[in-house]
C-alpha positions as CSV (number, residue, x, y, z in Angstrom):
1,M,1.0,-12.0,-0.2
2,P,1.7,-13.2,3.2
3,A,-0.9,-12.6,5.9
4,V,-0.1,-11.8,9.5
5,L,-2.4,-11.5,12.6
6,T,-2.0,-9.0,15.4
7,I,-3.7,-10.0,18.7
8,A,-3.4,-6.5,20.7
9,G,-5.1,-3.6,22.3
10,S,-6.1,-0.4,20.1
11,D,-4.2,2.8,20.5
12,S,-6.4,5.7,19.7
13,S,-3.3,7.9,18.9
14,G,-2.2,5.4,16.4
15,G,1.5,5.0,17.8
16,A,1.2,1.6,19.5
17,G,-1.0,-1.3,19.4
18,I,-2.8,-2.7,16.5
19,Q,-2.5,0.6,14.6
20,A,1.4,0.4,14.7
21,D,1.1,-3.3,14.0
22,L,-1.0,-2.9,10.9
23,K,1.3,0.1,9.6
24,T,4.4,-1.9,10.4
25,M,3.0,-5.0,8.5
26,L,2.2,-2.9,5.4
27,A,5.7,-1.4,5.4
28,N,7.1,-4.9,5.7
29,G,5.1,-6.2,2.6
30,V,2.5,-8.4,4.3
31,Y,-1.3,-8.3,4.8
32,G,-2.2,-7.4,8.2
33,M,-5.2,-8.6,10.3
34,S,-6.4,-7.9,13.8
35,A,-8.1,-9.2,16.9
36,I,-8.6,-6.6,19.3
37,T,-8.1,-7.3,23.1
38,A,-8.9,-4.0,24.4
39,L,-9.9,-0.3,23.6
40,T,-7.5,2.2,25.1
41,A,-8.0,6.1,25.2
42,Q,-4.5,7.1,25.1
43,N,-2.1,9.6,23.2
44,T,1.6,10.5,23.6
45,T,1.3,11.6,27.2
46,G,-0.1,8.5,28.5
47,V,-3.2,6.3,28.8
48,A,-6.7,7.8,30.1
49,A,-8.8,4.7,30.0
50,V,-8.9,0.9,29.1
51,A,-11.9,-1.1,28.2
52,K,-11.4,-4.7,27.9
53,T,-13.0,-6.8,25.1
54,A,-15.4,-9.5,26.1
55,P,-13.9,-13.0,25.8
56,E,-16.4,-14.4,23.7
57,I,-15.9,-11.3,21.2
58,L,-12.3,-12.0,21.1
59,A,-12.8,-15.7,20.5
60,A,-15.2,-14.8,17.5
61,Q,-12.8,-12.4,16.0
62,L,-10.0,-15.3,16.2
63,D,-12.4,-17.8,14.7
64,S,-13.4,-15.4,11.8
65,V,-9.8,-14.8,10.9
66,F,-8.5,-18.5,11.3
67,T,-11.2,-20.0,9.1
68,D,-11.0,-17.6,6.4
69,I,-7.5,-16.1,5.9
70,F,-5.1,-18.2,7.9
71,P,-2.3,-16.4,9.1
72,D,1.2,-17.2,8.1
73,A,2.3,-15.5,11.4
74,V,0.7,-14.4,14.6
75,K,1.9,-11.6,16.9
76,T,0.4,-10.9,20.6
77,G,0.8,-7.6,22.2
78,M,-1.5,-6.4,25.1
79,V,-3.3,-9.3,26.2
80,F,-4.6,-7.6,29.4
81,D,-5.8,-10.5,31.8
82,S,-6.1,-14.2,32.4
83,D,-9.6,-14.5,30.5
84,L,-8.3,-13.2,27.4
85,I,-5.0,-14.9,27.6
86,A,-6.8,-18.2,28.1
87,V,-9.1,-17.6,24.8
88,I,-5.9,-16.6,22.9
89,A,-4.0,-19.7,24.1
90,D,-7.0,-22.1,23.4
91,K,-7.5,-20.6,19.8
92,L,-3.9,-20.6,18.9
93,T,-3.6,-24.3,19.8
94,H,-7.0,-25.3,18.3
95,Y,-5.7,-23.8,14.8
96,Q,-2.4,-24.9,15.2
97,A,-1.1,-21.5,14.6
98,K,2.7,-20.9,13.4
99,N,5.3,-18.1,13.8
100,I,3.9,-17.0,16.9
101,V,5.7,-13.9,18.3
102,V,4.8,-12.9,21.8
103,D,5.6,-9.4,23.0
104,P,4.8,-9.6,26.7
105,V,3.4,-6.2,27.1
106,M,3.2,-5.3,30.9
107,V,3.6,-1.8,31.1
108,A,3.2,1.2,28.6
109,T,6.0,3.7,28.0
110,S,4.2,6.2,30.0
111,G,4.0,3.9,33.0
112,A,0.5,2.6,32.7
113,R,0.0,-1.0,33.6
114,L,-1.4,-3.0,30.4
115,L,-1.3,-6.4,32.0
116,N,-3.2,-7.3,35.2
117,E,-0.8,-8.4,38.1
118,N,-2.8,-11.6,38.4
119,A,-2.4,-12.3,34.7
120,I,1.3,-12.7,34.7
121,S,1.1,-16.2,35.8
122,A,-1.4,-17.2,33.1
123,L,1.0,-15.4,30.4
124,Q,3.8,-17.6,31.8
125,E,1.7,-20.8,31.8
126,K,-0.4,-20.6,28.7
127,L,0.9,-18.2,26.2
128,L,4.6,-18.2,26.4
129,P,5.2,-22.0,25.9
130,L,3.2,-21.5,22.5
131,A,5.6,-18.9,21.2
132,T,8.1,-19.3,18.5
133,L,9.8,-16.1,20.0
134,I,9.1,-13.9,22.8
135,T,10.3,-10.2,22.8
136,P,10.8,-8.9,26.3
137,N,12.5,-5.5,27.1
138,L,14.8,-5.6,30.1
139,L,12.1,-4.6,32.5
140,E,9.7,-7.6,31.2
141,A,12.8,-9.9,31.1
142,E,13.4,-9.2,34.9
143,V,9.9,-10.1,35.8
144,L,9.8,-13.2,33.7
145,A,13.1,-14.5,34.7
146,D,12.8,-13.2,38.2
147,R,16.2,-11.6,38.3
148,K,17.7,-8.3,38.0
149,I,19.6,-7.3,34.8
150,H,22.4,-4.8,34.9
151,S,24.9,-6.0,32.3
152,H,25.3,-7.9,29.1
153,E,26.1,-11.0,30.9
154,D,23.0,-10.8,33.0
155,M,21.0,-10.4,29.7
156,V,22.5,-13.7,28.6
157,Q,21.8,-15.6,31.9
158,A,18.1,-14.1,32.0
159,A,17.4,-15.1,28.3
160,Q,18.8,-18.7,28.9
161,K,16.7,-19.1,31.9
162,L,13.6,-18.0,29.9
163,Y,14.6,-20.3,26.8
164,D,15.1,-23.4,29.3
165,R,11.7,-22.3,31.0
166,Y,9.4,-21.9,28.2
167,G,11.1,-23.8,25.4
168,C,10.8,-20.7,23.0
169,N,13.4,-18.6,21.5
170,V,13.9,-15.3,23.3
171,L,14.8,-11.6,22.1
172,C,15.9,-9.8,25.1
173,K,15.7,-6.1,24.0
174,G,18.5,-3.6,25.1
175,G,17.0,-0.5,24.1
176,H,16.5,0.8,27.7
177,R,20.0,0.7,28.1
178,L,21.3,4.3,27.5
179,Q,24.8,3.4,26.4
180,D,23.7,1.3,23.4
181,A,20.7,-0.6,21.9
182,D,22.3,-4.1,21.7
183,D,19.7,-6.9,21.6
184,L,20.2,-10.4,22.5
185,L,18.7,-13.3,20.5
186,Y,18.9,-16.7,22.4
187,T,18.1,-20.0,20.4
188,A,19.2,-23.5,20.6
189,E,22.5,-22.3,19.0
190,G,22.9,-20.0,22.2
191,A,23.4,-16.4,22.4
192,H,23.7,-14.0,19.3
193,W,24.3,-10.4,19.8
194,L,22.7,-7.7,17.4
195,K,24.9,-4.6,17.9
196,A,23.2,-1.3,17.3
197,E,24.0,2.4,18.2
198,H,21.8,4.2,20.7
199,I,19.5,6.8,18.7
200,D,19.1,9.9,20.6
201,N,15.3,10.2,19.7
202,P,12.9,10.8,22.7
203,N,9.9,9.6,20.5
204,T,9.8,5.9,21.1
205,H,6.1,5.2,21.5
206,G,5.2,1.7,20.2
207,T,8.7,0.5,19.8
208,G,7.9,-2.9,21.1
209,C,4.9,-3.4,19.1
210,T,6.6,-2.3,16.0
211,L,9.7,-4.6,16.4
212,S,7.7,-7.6,17.1
213,S,5.3,-7.0,14.2
214,A,8.2,-6.6,11.9
215,I,9.7,-9.8,13.2
216,A,6.4,-11.7,12.7
217,S,6.1,-10.0,9.0
218,Q,9.6,-11.3,8.0
219,L,8.6,-14.9,9.6
220,A,5.6,-14.9,7.4
221,K,7.6,-14.2,4.5
222,G,9.8,-17.2,4.9
223,E,12.7,-15.7,6.6
224,T,14.8,-17.7,9.2
225,L,14.5,-16.5,12.8
226,P,17.9,-14.7,13.0
227,R,17.4,-13.1,9.5
228,A,13.9,-12.0,10.5
229,V,15.1,-10.3,13.6
230,E,18.0,-8.7,11.8
231,Q,15.7,-7.3,9.1
232,A,13.2,-6.0,11.8
233,K,16.0,-4.4,13.8
234,A,17.0,-2.6,10.7
235,Y,13.5,-1.6,9.9
236,I,12.8,-0.1,13.4
237,T,16.3,1.6,13.4
238,G,15.3,3.5,10.4
239,A,11.8,4.4,11.8
240,L,13.6,6.0,14.8
241,K,16.3,7.7,12.7
242,A,13.4,9.4,10.5
243,N,12.7,11.6,13.6
244,L,8.9,12.1,13.2
245,N,7.7,14.5,16.1
246,L,4.1,14.4,16.7
247,G,2.3,15.2,20.0
248,K,3.2,16.8,23.3
249,G,4.9,13.5,24.9
250,S,6.9,10.5,23.8
251,G,5.8,10.5,20.2
252,P,5.3,7.8,17.5
253,L,7.8,6.2,14.9
254,H,7.7,7.0,11.3
255,H,6.3,3.5,10.3
256,G,6.3,4.3,6.6
257,W,9.7,5.6,6.2
258,N,10.7,2.9,3.8
259,L,7.8,3.2,1.3
């Protein structure tokens, strides 16, 4: 069985972070492992508190995984600050990790900041260049590409800029566009659109975590990048259409809808 490592924060409500990642990995037929960057106290209504993992503990977690069950793919989510980013980049480089999917988590669905302002440059300089694929939503793509995105053409230009700047493939997610849920995959072959209908479901907590974990799972299973993205998008569409309704705010997806 292929193995996938998630490097991310813990969500006590189970809808995002490593909990969503591990559920997604199981549903996509791979063995999930985790290295926790931070503990969060959160639920469907928001984030109440965050406690960062000590850098030496994160390093020990990564050493423990890589020296025993070497992952076939790695996904990063909430990396929180420059100290932790430095540890992650160092370990991924040292162990020559493959199939690295970076979800540049900056702000939670509730609006809580999950990446320190001073860590954005560390993310750009140390982590993004190691990625096989980065999966920014439109707001994150605007920050990373330093340009506003109002249209499909803007998405193409932003994705091309990120591809040229960091040398990695880019999945610019369009789920924040109310009229559709079209995503743009930008690779050496250029722009490839993945069309999808907008699903009227307010329970979207953890969608970014889920999609990036599904992509990493499919890459670990040997799928090509375009096919991995297509499979992951089909999975998350099913998880949204299952209409799980838990909690008082933006609830979680049904990660096990296909089991």
